[in-house]
N, C-alpha and C positions, 0 to 999 in steps of 0.2 A: 949820394945822399943830399936831399934838398930840404932845408928847413923853411917852413912857411908860416907867416903871420897872417891870419884871416880876420878881416874886419868888415863891418857893414853898418849901414844906417848911421853914419856920422853926422849927417844933416848940417854940414858946415863947421862942426866942432871937432877938433883933434886934441885930445887930452895929451899934455906933455909927457905923461908916463908911457904912452904908446911907444915912443922911440926907444925907451929902455927895454920894454918887453920884447920888442922886435929887433933889438940890437944884434943878436946872434942869428937872425933869420936871413936866408938868402934872397927871399922874395916876399912881397906883400901882395895878397889877393884881397880885393875890395868887391864885395857882393852888392854894390849899388847904393844909391842915395848918398853920394859923396856930399852933395849940397852946394859946393862951390868948386870952381876950377882951381882956386888957390889952395884948397885942401889937397887935391890930387897932386898939384905941383910940389907941395911940401912933402908928401909921401915919396915922390919920385926923386927928391933931392938926396935921399938916404938909401933907397932900395929900388930894385926893379919892381914895377907894379903891373899886375894884371887885374883887370876889372871889367865890370859891366855897368851900364847906366841904370839908374832906378827911376821910379815914377816921379820923383820930385826934381830930378836933375834937369838942368837947362841945356841949351844948345852947346855951351862950352864943354860940358862933359859928354854929351851925346855925339859930338863931332870927334871925340878922341876914343871913347869906349863904346863897344857894341851892346846891343840888347842881350845877346847870347854869345858865349865864348866856349868853344870846344878845343881842347888842346891836350897834349901829352906832357906829363911831368914824370920824367924817367919812364917807367913802364906802366904808369897809371893814366888811363884816359879820364879827363875831367870835363864835366859840363857845368857851366855856371850861368845862372839867370837870377835876376833880382826877385821876381815874383814867380814862385814855383810850387809852393805847398810842401808837403812832406809825406813820407810813406804812411799809408797808401793813399793819402788825400792830396794828390797832385792836381794842379789845375789842368784842364784839357790840353792846352798847348804844350805844357811841360811834359805831360805823360807821352804825347806824340814824339817829342824830341828825345826823351829817354829811350823810347823803343827804337827810334832810328839810330841813335848814336851808341847806345849800350855802354855808358861810362861805368867805371868802377867807383867814381866819386862824383856826387852831385852836390853842388854848393848853391845856396840861395840866401836871401836876406828877407827884407820887407816886413816880416811879422813882428820883429823886435823880440822874438822868443828864441832863446838859445836852444838848439836841438842837435843832438848827434845820435843818429839811429841808423840801423842797417835794414835795408829792404831785402828780405829773403827771396821775394818773388823776382825782383830785377837783379839781384846779386850786386847791389850798389850801396855804398855808404853815403848817407846824407848828412851834411853839416850846414847849420845856420848859426853864425856866430852871435846872434842877437844884435843888440844895438849898442854902439860905442859912443853915440852922441847924446846930447842933453835934451833933444826934442823927442817927444813920444810919451807913451804911457808906461814904459818899462820902469821898474823900481831900481834896478842895478844895471850899470853899463858893463858890457862884456865883450870879449874877443877870444880867439882861439889860436894856439900855437900847436903845430904838429910837424911831423917829418914824413917824407916819402923817400923810401930807400928801395930802389928797384921797383918791385910790384907791391911792396909792403907800405901800408899807411900806419904809422905808429907814433908813440910818444905824444899823444894828444893831451893838451893842457887847456883847461878853461881858466881864463883870467878875468877876475872882477876888478873893474876900474873904480868902483864906488857908486854911491847913489846918483840917480839922475838929478 
């Protein structure tokens, strides 16, 4: 069983409450727009971090994190990209990658809109944790906690960090 804390669009701001919410998590996954290398370093001090760079990230983040990440977490294939869209409105590049890799879980960020929805056509769960930072137009800062147990994705929790 792997407990995951999912965060995105921090834009250089990491709420102190995040470490408490992710305390019981085994890994932190960041879906892009870290904002600063210092923020990534701070996350890595406490947990193993998987992530992708976002459109605002500079060379410090881009040299450490890829544009796209495909990996296995237990028995679940995961595809992560910062800009991806959502079912069925994926951007063209993401649609191509989803058809190539056939993940069971697709994670994206960028929109600052929290979404958790299943794509019946691709047999894939999509998660976007919204935005945890203070930059952007979102009204509430959000993140997600969930568990992968074998091939099961479960115990999903949406966490509100408060107003932007």
